[in-house]
PAKEGU-836550 format. One record per residue: x, y, z negated of N, C-alpha, C in turn. Coordinates in nm, 4 decimals. Layout:
BEGIN
npx:X, npy:Y, npz:Z, capx:X, capy:Y, capz:Z, cpx:X, cpy:Y, cpz:Z
...
//
This chain:
BEGIN
npx:11.4561, npy:9.4140, npz:-10.6486, capx:11.3734, capy:9.5011, capz:-10.5680, cpx:11.4520, cpy:9.5477, cpz:-10.4462
npx:11.5495, npy:9.4730, npz:-10.4076, capx:11.6303, capy:9.5061, capz:-10.2920, cpx:11.5448, cpy:9.5092, cpz:-10.1659
npx:11.5573, npy:9.6143, npz:-10.0888, capx:11.4833, capy:9.6263, capz:-9.9649, cpx:11.3426, cpy:9.6799, cpz:-9.9803
npx:11.2964, npy:9.6990, npz:-10.1021, capx:11.1611, capy:9.7508, capz:-10.1236, cpx:11.1588, cpy:9.9007, cpz:-10.0979
npx:11.0479, npy:9.9477, npz:-10.0460, capx:11.0300, capy:10.0910, capz:-10.0260, cpx:10.9678, cpy:10.1477, cpz:-10.1522
npx:11.0427, npy:10.2338, npz:-10.2215, capx:10.9957, capy:10.2935, capz:-10.3456, cpx:10.9540, cpy:10.4375, cpz:-10.3163
npx:10.8419, npy:10.4782, npz:-10.3726, capx:10.7873, capy:10.6104, capz:-10.3456, cpx:10.7319, cpy:10.6710, cpz:-10.4739
npx:10.7410, npy:10.8012, npz:-10.4845, capx:10.6750, capy:10.8750, capz:-10.5915, cpx:10.5713, cpy:10.9643, cpz:-10.5261
npx:10.4504, npy:10.9610, npz:-10.5793, capx:10.3417, capy:11.0420, capz:-10.5239, cpx:10.2803, cpy:11.1254, cpz:-10.6359
npx:10.2495, npy:11.2489, npz:-10.6042, capx:10.1809, capy:11.3385, capz:-10.6970, cpx:10.0494, cpy:11.3761, cpz:-10.6310
npx:9.9404, npy:11.3537, npz:-10.7025, capx:9.8099, capy:11.3849, capz:-10.6467, cpx:9.7010, cpy:11.3637, cpz:-10.7497
npx:9.5782, npy:11.3624, npz:-10.7027, capx:9.4625, capy:11.3488, capz:-10.7911, cpx:9.3936, cpy:11.2152, cpz:-10.7685
npx:9.3427, npy:11.1553, npz:-10.8770, capx:9.2661, capy:11.0320, capz:-10.8644, cpx:9.1321, cpy:11.0637, cpz:-10.8001
npx:9.0944, npy:10.9845, npz:-10.7006, capx:8.9677, capy:11.0077, capz:-10.6318, cpx:8.8489, cpy:10.9498, cpz:-10.7070
npx:8.8758, npy:10.8613, npz:-10.8033, capx:8.7710, capy:10.7991, capz:-10.8843, cpx:8.8361, cpy:10.7416, cpz:-11.0101
npx:8.7573, npy:10.7004, npz:-11.1058, capx:8.8124, capy:10.6338, capz:-11.2240, cpx:8.8800, cpy:10.5037, cpz:-11.1813
npx:8.9923, npy:10.4664, npz:-11.2441, capx:9.0525, capy:10.3353, capz:-11.2149, cpx:8.9533, cpy:10.2235, cpz:-11.2460
npx:8.9478, npy:10.1238, npz:-11.1591, capx:8.8571, capy:10.0104, capz:-11.1742, cpx:8.9362, cpy:9.8886, cpz:-11.2202
npx:8.8962, npy:9.8307, npz:-11.3329, capx:8.9647, capy:9.7133, capz:-11.3875, cpx:8.9094, cpy:9.5856, cpz:-11.3256
npx:9.0023, npy:9.4952, npz:-11.2922, capx:8.9681, capy:9.3627, capz:-11.2428, cpx:9.0609, cpy:9.2641, cpz:-11.3123
npx:9.0258, npy:9.1375, npz:-11.3081, capx:9.1104, capy:9.0338, capz:-11.3663, cpx:9.1233, cpy:8.9198, cpz:-11.2662
npx:9.2457, npy:8.8700, npz:-11.2509, capx:9.2686, capy:8.7578, capz:-11.1611, cpx:9.2135, cpy:8.6305, cpz:-11.2243
npx:9.2141, npy:8.5216, npz:-11.1499, capx:9.1643, capy:8.3950, capz:-11.2021, cpx:9.2486, cpy:8.3460, cpz:-11.3191
npx:9.3738, npy:8.3872, npz:-11.3250, capx:9.4603, capy:8.3477, capz:-11.4363, cpx:9.4507, cpy:8.4446, cpz:-11.5531
npx:9.3682, npy:8.5498, npz:-11.5401, capx:9.3468, capy:8.6431, capz:-11.6501, cpx:9.4348, cpy:8.7664, cpz:-11.6479
npx:9.5170, npy:8.7839, npz:-11.5451, capx:9.6024, capy:8.9032, capz:-11.5366, cpx:9.5166, cpy:9.0254, cpz:-11.5030
npx:9.5379, npy:9.1331, npz:-11.5774, capx:9.4625, capy:9.2568, capz:-11.5566, cpx:9.5240, cpy:9.3350, cpz:-11.4408
npx:9.4394, npy:9.3973, npz:-11.3599, capx:9.4857, capy:9.4850, capz:-11.2527, cpx:9.3861, cpy:9.6003, cpz:-11.2382
npx:9.4399, npy:9.7209, npz:-11.2371, capx:9.3569, capy:9.8399, capz:-11.2162, cpx:9.3762, cpy:9.8864, cpz:-11.0728
npx:9.2681, npy:9.9176, npz:-11.0052, capx:9.2728, capy:9.9685, capz:-10.8682, cpx:9.2242, cpy:10.1121, cpz:-10.8676
npx:9.2954, npy:10.1961, npz:-10.7930, capx:9.2568, capy:10.3364, capz:-10.7820, cpx:9.3216, cpy:10.3953, cpz:-10.6580
npx:9.2779, npy:10.5141, npz:-10.6188, capx:9.3338, capy:10.5834, capz:-10.5041, cpx:9.3822, cpy:10.7203, cpz:-10.5488
npx:9.5015, npy:10.7565, npz:-10.5016, capx:9.5584, capy:10.8886, capz:-10.5291, cpx:9.5521, cpy:10.9699, cpz:-10.3999
npx:9.4918, npy:11.0874, npz:-10.4077, capx:9.4850, capy:11.1787, capz:-10.2933, cpx:9.5909, cpy:11.2861, cpz:-10.3116
npx:9.6720, npy:11.3051, npz:-10.2085, capx:9.7785, capy:11.4043, capz:-10.2143, cpx:9.7783, cpy:11.4842, cpz:-10.0852
npx:9.7914, npy:11.6137, npz:-10.0973, capx:9.7986, capy:11.6977, capz:-9.9775, cpx:9.8963, cpy:11.8112, cpz:-10.0009
npx:9.9547, npy:11.8542, npz:-9.8917, capx:10.0484, capy:11.9664, capz:-9.8977, cpx:9.9691, cpy:12.0967, cpz:-9.9061
npx:10.0165, npy:12.1866, npz:-9.9872, capx:9.9554, capy:12.3188, capz:-9.9981, cpx:10.0596, cpy:12.4206, cpz:-9.9557
npx:10.0238, npy:12.5065, npz:-9.8632, capx:10.1202, capy:12.6055, capz:-9.8152, cpx:10.0533, cpy:12.7420, cpz:-9.8045
npx:10.1372, npy:12.8440, npz:-9.8181, capx:10.0867, capy:12.9808, capz:-9.8126, cpx:10.0959, cpy:13.0317, cpz:-9.6698
npx:9.9839, npy:13.0755, npz:-9.6141, capx:9.9789, capy:13.1324, capz:-9.4796, cpx:9.9926, cpy:13.2835, cpz:-9.4919
npx:10.1080, npy:13.3336, npz:-9.4525, capx:10.1351, capy:13.4773, capz:-9.4658, cpx:10.0469, cpy:13.5614, cpz:-9.3748
npx:10.0051, npy:13.5056, npz:-9.2614, capx:9.9232, capy:13.5825, capz:-9.1676, cpx:9.7869, cpy:13.6176, cpz:-9.2261
npx:9.7261, npy:13.5246, npz:-9.2970, capx:9.5948, capy:13.5497, capz:-9.3562, cpx:9.6037, cpy:13.5718, cpz:-9.5066
npx:9.7254, npy:13.5642, npz:-9.5595, capx:9.7533, capy:13.5872, capz:-9.7015, cpx:9.6669, cpy:13.5020, cpz:-9.7946
npx:9.6671, npy:13.3704, npz:-9.7691, capx:9.5975, capy:13.2779, capz:-9.8578, cpx:9.6576, cpy:13.1385, cpz:-9.8470
npx:9.6277, npy:13.0566, npz:-9.9486, capx:9.6759, capy:12.9201, capz:-9.9521, cpx:9.5897, cpy:12.8336, cpz:-9.8628
npx:9.6523, npy:12.7363, npz:-9.7946, capx:9.5807, capy:12.6424, capz:-9.7088, cpx:9.6224, cpy:12.5010, cpz:-9.7444
npx:9.5269, npy:12.4101, npz:-9.7338, capx:9.5538, capy:12.2689, capz:-9.7594, cpx:9.6005, cpy:12.2023, cpz:-9.6305
npx:9.7024, npy:12.1180, npz:-9.6414, capx:9.7485, capy:12.0396, capz:-9.5277, cpx:9.6704, cpy:11.9103, cpz:-9.5186
npx:9.7176, npy:11.8192, npz:-9.4347, capx:9.6526, capy:11.6890, capz:-9.4206, cpx:9.6618, cpy:11.6115, cpz:-9.5517
npx:9.5577, npy:11.5387, npz:-9.5816, capx:9.5532, capy:11.4610, capz:-9.7065, cpx:9.6019, cpy:11.3182, cpz:-9.6824
npx:9.6723, npy:11.2658, npz:-9.7814, capx:9.7135, capy:11.1253, capz:-9.7843, cpx:9.6327, cpy:11.0597, cpz:-9.8948
npx:9.5638, npy:10.9517, npz:-9.8622, capx:9.4889, capy:10.8749, capz:-9.9610, cpx:9.5612, cpy:10.7422, cpz:-9.9781
npx:9.6301, npy:10.7253, npz:-10.0929, capx:9.7111, capy:10.6060, capz:-10.1175, cpx:9.6377, cpy:10.5100, cpz:-10.2103
npx:9.5946, npy:10.3938, npz:-10.1579, capx:9.5361, capy:10.2922, capz:-10.2454, cpx:9.6455, cpy:10.2364, cpz:-10.3364
npx:9.6145, npy:10.2208, npz:-10.4645, capx:9.7142, capy:10.1768, capz:-10.5622, cpx:9.6592, cpy:10.0652, cpz:-10.6493
npx:9.7524, npy:9.9866, npz:-10.7031, capx:9.7171, capy:9.8874, capz:-10.8042, cpx:9.8231, cpy:9.8920, cpz:-10.9128
npx:9.7794, npy:9.8778, npz:-11.0361, capx:9.8691, capy:9.8730, capz:-11.1517, cpx:9.8346, cpy:9.7461, cpz:-11.2277
npx:9.9352, npy:9.6662, npz:-11.2578, capx:9.9135, capy:9.5347, capz:-11.3154, cpx:9.9346, cpy:9.5298, cpz:-11.4651
npx:9.8677, npy:9.4365, npz:-11.5279, capx:9.8812, capy:9.3993, capz:-11.6682, cpx:9.8630, cpy:9.5192, cpz:-11.7618
npx:9.9546, npy:9.5367, npz:-11.8577, capx:9.9396, capy:9.6438, capz:-11.9568, cpx:9.9300, cpy:9.7808, cpz:-11.8908
npx:10.0132, npy:9.8046, npz:-11.7886, capx:10.0104, capy:9.9344, capz:-11.7207, cpx:9.8726, cpy:9.9617, cpz:-11.6622
npx:9.8113, npy:9.8608, npz:-11.6021, capx:9.6775, capy:9.8774, capz:-11.5467, cpx:9.5743, cpy:9.9074, cpz:-11.6537
npx:9.5831, npy:9.8358, npz:-11.7654, capx:9.4889, capy:9.8610, capz:-11.8744, cpx:9.5083, cpy:9.9999, cpz:-11.9327
npx:9.6329, npy:10.0420, npz:-11.9490, capx:9.6603, capy:10.1760, capz:-12.0026, cpx:9.6109, cpy:10.2841, cpz:-11.9066
npx:9.6311, npy:10.2644, npz:-11.7777, capx:9.5834, capy:10.3615, capz:-11.6783, cpx:9.4318, cpy:10.3728, cpz:-11.6824
npx:9.3634, npy:10.2587, npz:-11.6902, capx:9.2168, capy:10.2603, capz:-11.6929, cpx:9.1630, cpy:10.3266, cpz:-11.8192
npx:9.2345, npy:10.3115, npz:-11.9315, capx:9.1909, capy:10.3720, capz:-12.0571, cpx:9.2224, cpy:10.5209, cpz:-12.0636
npx:9.3246, npy:10.5653, npz:-11.9913, capx:9.3760, capy:10.7007, capz:-12.0089, cpx:9.3424, cpy:10.7979, cpz:-11.8972
npx:9.3220, npy:10.7502, npz:-11.7766, capx:9.3080, capy:10.8377, capz:-11.6605, cpx:9.1659, cpy:10.8331, cpz:-11.6054
npx:9.1199, npy:10.9460, npz:-11.5550, capx:8.9846, capy:10.9549, capz:-11.5003, cpx:8.9873, cpy:11.0269, cpz:-11.3662
npx:8.8753, npy:11.0192, npz:-11.2976, capx:8.8593, capy:11.0855, capz:-11.1679, cpx:8.9030, cpy:11.2320, cpz:-11.1781
npx:8.9814, npy:11.2765, npz:-11.0811, capx:9.0249, capy:11.4147, capz:-11.0759, cpx:9.1544, cpy:11.4427, cpz:-11.1497
npx:9.2009, npy:11.3497, npz:-11.2338, capx:9.3251, capy:11.3712, capz:-11.3075, cpx:9.4417, cpy:11.3812, cpz:-11.2103
npx:9.5233, npy:11.4834, npz:-11.2281, capx:9.6450, capy:11.4969, capz:-11.1482, cpx:9.7497, cpy:11.4060, cpz:-11.2101
npx:9.8063, npy:11.3148, npz:-11.1283, capx:9.8995, capy:11.2147, capz:-11.1777, cpx:10.0296, cpy:11.2162, cpz:-11.0979
npx:10.1314, npy:11.1605, npz:-11.1601, capx:10.2581, capy:11.1320, capz:-11.0940, cpx:10.2754, cpy:10.9818, cpz:-11.1035
npx:10.2876, npy:10.9154, npz:-10.9887, capx:10.3000, capy:10.7703, capz:-10.9865, cpx:10.4205, cpy:10.7304, cpz:-10.9025
npx:10.4873, npy:10.6264, npz:-10.9472, capx:10.6018, capy:10.5736, capz:-10.8750, cpx:10.5841, cpy:10.4240, cpz:-10.8606
npx:10.6215, npy:10.3715, npz:-10.7449, capx:10.6073, capy:10.2283, capz:-10.7254, cpx:10.6538, cpy:10.1829, cpz:-10.5893
npx:10.6278, npy:10.0559, npz:-10.5618, capx:10.6674, capy:9.9936, capz:-10.4357, cpx:10.5539, cpy:10.0048, cpz:-10.3351
npx:10.5895, npy:10.0472, npz:-10.2145, capx:10.4916, capy:10.0626, capz:-10.1080, cpx:10.5087, cpy:9.9477, cpz:-10.0095
npx:10.3960, npy:9.8935, npz:-9.9676, capx:10.4025, capy:9.7884, capz:-9.8662, cpx:10.2856, cpy:9.8049, cpz:-9.7697
npx:10.3071, npy:9.7542, npz:-9.6496, capx:10.2038, capy:9.7542, capz:-9.5474, cpx:10.1687, cpy:9.6099, cpz:-9.5178
npx:10.0408, npy:9.5807, npz:-9.5121, capx:9.9986, capy:9.4449, capz:-9.4802, cpx:9.8858, cpy:9.4497, cpz:-9.3789
npx:9.8743, npy:9.3431, npz:-9.3045, capx:9.7717, capy:9.3312, capz:-9.2023, cpx:9.6784, cpy:9.2173, cpz:-9.2409
npx:9.5492, npy:9.2370, npz:-9.2200, capx:9.4508, capy:9.1337, capz:-9.2496, cpx:9.3434, cpy:9.1345, cpz:-9.1421
npx:9.2609, npy:9.0319, npz:-9.1437, capx:9.1539, capy:9.0203, capz:-9.0463, cpx:9.0195, cpy:9.0304, cpz:-9.1183
npx:8.9299, npy:9.1120, npz:-9.0652, capx:8.7975, capy:9.1289, capz:-9.1253, cpx:8.7106, cpy:9.0078, cpz:-9.0913
npx:8.5960, npy:9.0021, npz:-9.1524, capx:8.5010, capy:8.8943, capz:-9.1252, cpx:8.4540, cpy:8.8933, cpz:-8.9809
npx:8.4606, npy:9.0097, npz:-8.9148, capx:8.4196, capy:9.0204, capz:-8.7746, cpx:8.5348, cpy:8.9930, cpz:-8.6787
npx:8.6526, npy:8.9562, npz:-8.7333, capx:8.7666, capy:8.9232, capz:-8.6482, cpx:8.8542, cpy:9.0416, cpz:-8.6091
npx:8.8286, npy:9.1584, npz:-8.6638, capx:8.9115, capy:9.2756, capz:-8.6338, cpx:9.0360, cpy:9.2750, cpz:-8.7211
npx:9.1512, npy:9.3078, npz:-8.6619, capx:9.2748, capy:9.3174, capz:-8.7384, cpx:9.2874, cpy:9.4587, cpz:-8.7946
npx:9.3166, npy:9.4668, npz:-8.9230, capx:9.3332, capy:9.5955, capz:-8.9904, cpx:9.4692, cpy:9.5981, cpz:-9.0580
npx:9.5254, npy:9.7167, npz:-9.0695, capx:9.6525, capy:9.7361, capz:-9.1390, cpx:9.6307, cpy:9.8381, cpz:-9.2489
npx:9.6831, npy:9.8096, npz:-9.3673, capx:9.6687, capy:9.8992, capz:-9.4803, cpx:9.8046, cpy:9.9166, cpz:-9.5475
npx:9.8319, npy:10.0386, npz:-9.5902, capx:9.9516, capy:10.0681, capz:-9.6691, cpx:9.9045, cpy:10.0953, cpz:-9.8101
npx:9.9684, npy:10.0303, npz:-9.9077, capx:9.9257, capy:10.0440, capz:-10.0465, cpx:10.0461, cpy:10.0438, cpz:-10.1393
npx:10.0255, npy:10.0943, npz:-10.2603, capx:10.1327, capy:10.1057, capz:-10.3581, cpx:10.1045, cpy:10.0174, cpz:-10.4789
npx:10.2064, npy:9.9426, npz:-10.5194, capx:10.2016, capy:9.8713, capz:-10.6473, cpx:10.2735, cpy:9.9612, cpz:-10.7465
npx:10.1977, npy:10.0224, npz:-10.8340, capx:10.2493, capy:10.1236, capz:-10.9255, cpx:10.3336, cpy:10.0585, cpz:-11.0341
npx:10.4504, npy:10.1142, npz:-11.0576, capx:10.5381, capy:10.0677, capz:-11.1649, cpx:10.5390, cpy:10.1632, cpz:-11.2831
npx:10.4990, npy:10.2876, npz:-11.2586, capx:10.4885, capy:10.3868, capz:-11.3667, cpx:10.3918, cpy:10.4953, cpz:-11.3226
npx:10.3090, npy:10.5423, npz:-11.4138, capx:10.2110, capy:10.6465, capz:-11.3821, cpx:10.1813, cpy:10.7267, cpz:-11.5076
npx:10.1531, npy:10.8527, npz:-11.4899, capx:10.1143, capy:10.9370, capz:-11.6018, cpx:10.0515, cpy:11.0651, cpz:-11.5522
npx:9.9882, npy:11.1379, npz:-11.6412, capx:9.9275, capy:11.2649, capz:-11.6010, cpx:10.0358, cpy:11.3688, cpz:-11.5736
npx:10.0107, npy:11.4533, npz:-11.4757, capx:10.1010, capy:11.5653, capz:-11.4477, cpx:10.0746, cpy:11.6732, cpz:-11.5515
npx:10.1801, npy:11.7283, npz:-11.6065, capx:10.1646, capy:11.8318, capz:-11.7094, cpx:10.1844, cpy:11.9723, cpz:-11.6534
npx:10.1824, npy:11.9854, npz:-11.5211, capx:10.1999, capy:12.1168, capz:-11.4593, cpx:10.0836, cpy:12.2097, cpz:-11.4933
npx:9.9619, npy:12.1571, npz:-11.4900, capx:9.8437, capy:12.2389, capz:-11.5172, cpx:9.7559, cpy:12.1822, cpz:-11.6276
npx:9.8105, npy:12.0895, npz:-11.7078, capx:9.7308, capy:12.0255, capz:-11.8124, cpx:9.8214, cpy:11.9867, cpz:-11.9282
npx:9.7596, npy:11.9428, npz:-12.0361, capx:9.8349, capy:11.8892, capz:-12.1487, cpx:9.7871, cpy:11.7467, cpz:-12.1728
npx:9.8676, npy:11.6694, npz:-12.2410, capx:9.8310, capy:11.5313, capz:-12.2726, cpx:9.8823, cpy:11.4980, cpz:-12.4114
npx:9.8173, npy:11.4056, npz:-12.4753, capx:9.8565, capy:11.3613, capz:-12.6078, cpx:9.8816, cpy:11.2107, cpz:-12.6013
npx:10.0045, npy:11.1677, npz:-12.5689, capx:10.0289, capy:11.0236, capz:-12.5561, cpx:10.0257, cpy:10.9518, cpz:-12.6907
npx:9.9841, npy:10.8282, npz:-12.6870, capx:9.9806, capy:10.7425, capz:-12.8046, cpx:10.0521, cpy:10.6131, cpz:-12.7684
npx:10.1398, npy:10.5676, npz:-12.8555, capx:10.2131, capy:10.4444, capz:-12.8310, cpx:10.1155, cpy:10.3275, cpz:-12.8324
npx:10.1219, npy:10.2454, npz:-12.7288, capx:10.0330, capy:10.1301, capz:-12.7182, cpx:10.0936, cpy:10.0117, cpz:-12.7913
npx:10.0084, npy:9.9305, npz:-12.8472, capx:10.0545, capy:9.8075, capz:-12.9122, cpx:10.1025, cpy:9.7111, cpz:-12.8056
npx:10.2094, npy:9.6419, npz:-12.8347, capx:10.2622, capy:9.5445, capz:-12.7395, cpx:10.1800, cpy:9.4171, cpz:-12.7445
npx:10.1705, npy:9.3521, npz:-12.6279, capx:10.1023, capy:9.2234, capz:-12.6237, cpx:10.2069, cpy:9.1146, cpz:-12.6056
npx:10.1824, npy:9.0015, npz:-12.6656, capx:10.2793, capy:8.8916, capz:-12.6637, cpx:10.3118, cpy:8.8397, cpz:-12.5249
npx:10.2125, npy:8.8256, npz:-12.4377, capx:10.2366, capy:8.7647, capz:-12.3072, cpx:10.3342, cpy:8.8446, cpz:-12.2227
npx:10.3103, npy:8.9726, npz:-12.2070, capx:10.3940, capy:9.0515, capz:-12.1167, cpx:10.5330, cpy:9.0733, cpz:-12.1722
npx:10.5466, npy:9.0966, npz:-12.3006, capx:10.6789, capy:9.1207, capz:-12.3558, cpx:10.7611, cpy:8.9932, cpz:-12.3601
npx:10.6959, npy:8.8811, npz:-12.3900, capx:10.7682, capy:8.7544, capz:-12.3931, cpx:10.8206, cpy:8.7212, cpz:-12.2536
npx:10.7391, npy:8.7479, npz:-12.1523, capx:10.7805, capy:8.7192, capz:-12.0151, cpx:10.8991, cpy:8.8069, cpz:-11.9741
npx:10.9123, npy:8.9223, npz:-12.0349, capx:11.0226, capy:9.0119, capz:-12.0018, cpx:11.1441, cpy:8.9859, cpz:-12.0896
npx:11.1364, npy:8.8894, npz:-12.1793, capx:11.2503, capy:8.8559, capz:-12.2623, cpx:11.2558, cpy:8.9314, cpz:-12.3938
npx:11.1501, npy:9.0017, npz:-12.4316, capx:11.1483, capy:9.0723, capz:-12.5587, cpx:11.1145, cpy:8.9754, cpz:-12.6715
npx:11.1734, npy:8.9980, npz:-12.7865, capx:11.1376, capy:8.9209, capz:-12.9052, cpx:11.0137, cpy:8.9861, cpz:-12.9644
npx:10.9017, npy:8.9145, npz:-12.9659, capx:10.7783, capy:8.9728, capz:-13.0176, cpx:10.7390, cpy:8.9101, cpz:-13.1502
npx:10.8306, npy:8.8357, npz:-13.2091, capx:10.8021, capy:8.7736, capz:-13.3377, cpx:10.8197, cpy:8.8722, cpz:-13.4504
npx:10.8137, npy:8.8244, npz:-13.5748, capx:10.8247, capy:8.9124, capz:-13.6905, cpx:10.9598, cpy:8.9825, cpz:-13.6983
npx:11.0620, npy:8.9314, npz:-13.6323, capx:11.1933, capy:8.9946, capz:-13.6357, cpx:11.2126, cpy:9.0992, cpz:-13.5272
npx:11.1083, npy:9.1351, npz:-13.4553, capx:11.1193, capy:9.2322, capz:-13.3468, cpx:11.1457, cpy:9.3708, cpz:-13.4038
npx:11.2653, npy:9.4304, npz:-13.3796, capx:11.2960, capy:9.5608, capz:-13.4365, cpx:11.2144, cpy:9.6741, cpz:-13.3751
npx:11.1520, npy:9.6506, npz:-13.2601, capx:11.0729, capy:9.7548, capz:-13.1933, cpx:10.9232, cpy:9.7387, cpz:-13.2201
npx:10.8867, npy:9.6483, npz:-13.3072, capx:10.7450, capy:9.6194, capz:-13.3306, cpx:10.6723, cpy:9.7314, cpz:-13.4036
npx:10.7441, npy:9.8163, npz:-13.4764, capx:10.6761, capy:9.9263, capz:-13.5470, cpx:10.7048, cpy:10.0573, cpz:-13.4746
npx:10.6571, npy:10.1658, npz:-13.5293, capx:10.6730, capy:10.2955, capz:-13.4656, cpx:10.8109, cpy:10.3564, cpz:-13.4854
npx:10.8874, npy:10.3029, npz:-13.5759, capx:11.0193, capy:10.3595, capz:-13.6065, cpx:11.1276, cpy:10.2839, cpz:-13.5283
npx:11.2216, npy:10.3552, npz:-13.4647, capx:11.3318, capy:10.2872, capz:-13.3984, cpx:11.4221, cpy:10.2200, cpz:-13.5025
npx:11.4931, npy:10.1122, npz:-13.4651, capx:11.5734, capy:10.0365, capz:-13.5611, cpx:11.7075, cpy:10.1001, cpz:-13.5908
npx:11.7299, npy:10.2239, npz:-13.5535, capx:11.8582, capy:10.2899, capz:-13.5809, cpx:11.8393, cpy:10.4217, cpz:-13.6535
//
């Protein structure tokens, strides 16, 4: 990940994550995180919202499926991932530029809420690709650590 721009964003989901699948069957969840600065204005003695950032995000494979199952519109989340900017051309020939995040980790913020996490079952494809032993000898296959 050398040279990648890594960012952590805290904000609220603008809608439920939307699940999609590539032609090869890889799962990807798409969602947008809205984040804005909140500051106290001493002159009027009240909180004010700053400019909002709307970050389009995608989470791939198991992470995307877990996000879609666990997170809903309005949930305050903390997400970390790689940010990239790309340019594309619309059907009308206009050039557009978009900045988006490929999420590597995401979860609900516990500042104003509680959560009850549940360990997800591992899938053979993703763990095998990462070099994990997912066969019967896998010491991490159950809920108990091997030590």
